[in-house]
C-alpha positions as CSV (number, residue, x, y, z in Angstrom):
1,M,110.4,142.8,-52.3
2,A,114.0,144.1,-53.4
3,G,113.5,144.1,-56.8
4,A,109.9,144.9,-57.1
5,P,108.7,148.2,-58.8
6,E,107.2,151.0,-56.6
7,R,103.5,151.1,-57.7
8,P,100.8,153.9,-56.6
9,L,98.4,153.2,-53.9
10,S,94.9,152.9,-54.6
11,P,92.7,156.2,-53.7
12,H,91.5,156.9,-50.5
13,L,89.5,159.2,-48.5
14,Q,92.4,161.5,-48.2
15,V,92.4,161.8,-52.4
16,W,88.9,161.9,-53.1
17,R,86.8,165.2,-52.8
18,W,84.2,164.6,-50.4
19,H,80.6,164.4,-51.8
20,V,77.3,163.4,-50.6
21,T,77.1,160.1,-52.6
22,M,80.5,159.2,-51.0
23,A,78.9,159.6,-47.8
24,S,76.0,158.0,-48.3
25,S,78.0,154.8,-49.3
26,I,79.8,155.1,-46.2
27,F,77.0,155.6,-43.8
28,H,75.2,152.9,-45.8
29,R,77.8,150.4,-44.7
30,A,77.9,151.8,-41.1
31,T,74.1,151.7,-40.9
32,G,74.4,147.8,-41.9
33,V,76.8,147.6,-38.9
34,A,74.7,149.2,-36.6
35,L,71.4,147.0,-37.5
36,Y,73.7,143.9,-36.5
37,V,73.9,145.6,-33.0
38,G,70.0,146.3,-32.8
39,A,69.8,142.7,-33.8
40,L,71.8,142.0,-30.9
41,I,70.1,144.7,-28.5
42,A,66.7,142.6,-29.8
43,A,68.0,139.2,-28.8
44,G,69.2,140.7,-25.8
45,W,65.6,142.1,-25.0
46,A,63.8,138.5,-25.8
47,V,66.9,136.5,-23.6
48,A,65.4,139.4,-20.6
49,L,61.8,138.8,-21.7
50,A,62.3,135.0,-21.1
51,S,64.1,135.2,-17.8
52,G,61.2,136.8,-16.0
53,P,60.1,140.3,-14.8
54,L,63.2,141.1,-12.8
55,S,65.4,140.6,-15.5
56,Y,63.1,142.6,-18.0
57,N,62.7,145.6,-15.9
58,A,66.5,145.8,-15.7
59,Y,67.2,145.4,-19.5
60,M,64.2,148.2,-20.0
61,N,65.5,150.5,-17.5
62,F,68.9,150.2,-19.4
63,L,67.5,151.1,-22.7
64,G,65.4,153.7,-21.2
65,N,68.1,155.6,-19.6
66,P,69.5,158.5,-21.7
67,L,72.4,156.9,-23.4
68,G,70.3,153.5,-24.5
69,K,67.8,156.2,-25.8
70,L,70.4,157.9,-27.6
71,V,71.6,154.3,-29.1
72,M,67.8,153.6,-29.9
73,F,67.3,156.5,-31.6
74,G,70.8,156.1,-33.8
75,L,69.1,152.8,-34.8
76,T,66.1,154.3,-35.6
77,V,68.2,156.5,-37.7
78,S,70.1,153.8,-39.2
79,I,66.9,151.4,-40.0
80,F,65.6,154.0,-42.0
81,F,68.9,155.2,-43.8
82,H,69.7,151.7,-44.9
83,L,66.1,151.3,-45.9
84,A,66.2,154.5,-48.0
85,N,69.6,154.0,-49.5
86,G,68.3,150.3,-50.3
87,V,65.6,152.1,-52.4
88,R,68.2,153.8,-54.2
89,H,70.3,150.6,-54.8
90,L,67.2,148.8,-56.4
91,I,66.6,151.7,-58.5
92,W,70.2,151.5,-59.7
93,D,70.0,147.7,-60.4
94,A,67.1,148.8,-62.7
95,G,69.6,151.0,-65.0
96,K,68.0,154.0,-63.6
97,G,69.5,157.1,-61.5
98,F,72.8,157.4,-62.5
99,D,72.6,160.7,-63.6
100,L,75.0,162.7,-61.1
101,K,72.8,165.3,-60.2
102,L,69.9,162.5,-59.4
103,A,72.5,160.5,-57.4
104,D,72.9,163.3,-55.5
105,A,69.6,164.2,-55.0
106,T,68.4,160.7,-54.1
107,A,71.5,160.8,-51.6
108,V,70.5,163.7,-49.9
109,A,66.6,162.6,-49.6
110,A,68.0,159.3,-48.0
111,F,69.6,161.2,-45.4
112,V,66.6,164.0,-44.9
113,F,64.4,161.1,-45.0
114,S,66.1,158.8,-42.4
115,I,66.3,162.1,-40.0
116,V,62.9,163.0,-40.2
117,A,61.3,159.5,-40.2
118,A,63.3,158.7,-37.0
119,V,62.3,162.2,-35.1
120,F,58.7,161.3,-36.7
121,I,58.6,158.2,-34.8
122,W,60.2,159.3,-31.6
123,V,57.5,162.4,-31.5
124,I,54.9,159.8,-31.7
125,G,56.4,157.6,-29.0
126,Y,56.7,160.5,-26.7
127,M,53.0,161.5,-27.5
128,T,51.5,158.2,-26.8
129,G,53.5,157.8,-23.4
130,A,55.9,154.9,-24.9
131,L,58.8,156.5,-24.1
């Protein structure tokens, strides 16, 4: 519009100083999207299972290659991070945990928990021969 006054743009990622709670918010959204991809992978697994042994073996070979395992590990991290950050949100819904130091600490804890839990699950998988 020719006569409209110029208004400032909303602050975005380039303006704000990065901090752990900002990263956890972005990662929470990204892991939510990743979980949709995981649901599609699970649906593909069910279709392959229903299609017979040849289809199932082909799908499992696809998931068992290094790229497939990397995707599945990423989904494992996504599940645990989304869970941990969801618990943070439940605590916030109760009106607790808004202190800056506590919010930062719980964000770091969510990141650490997601990686440690995923590695733990995958180590168990390798030790039992499931992977």
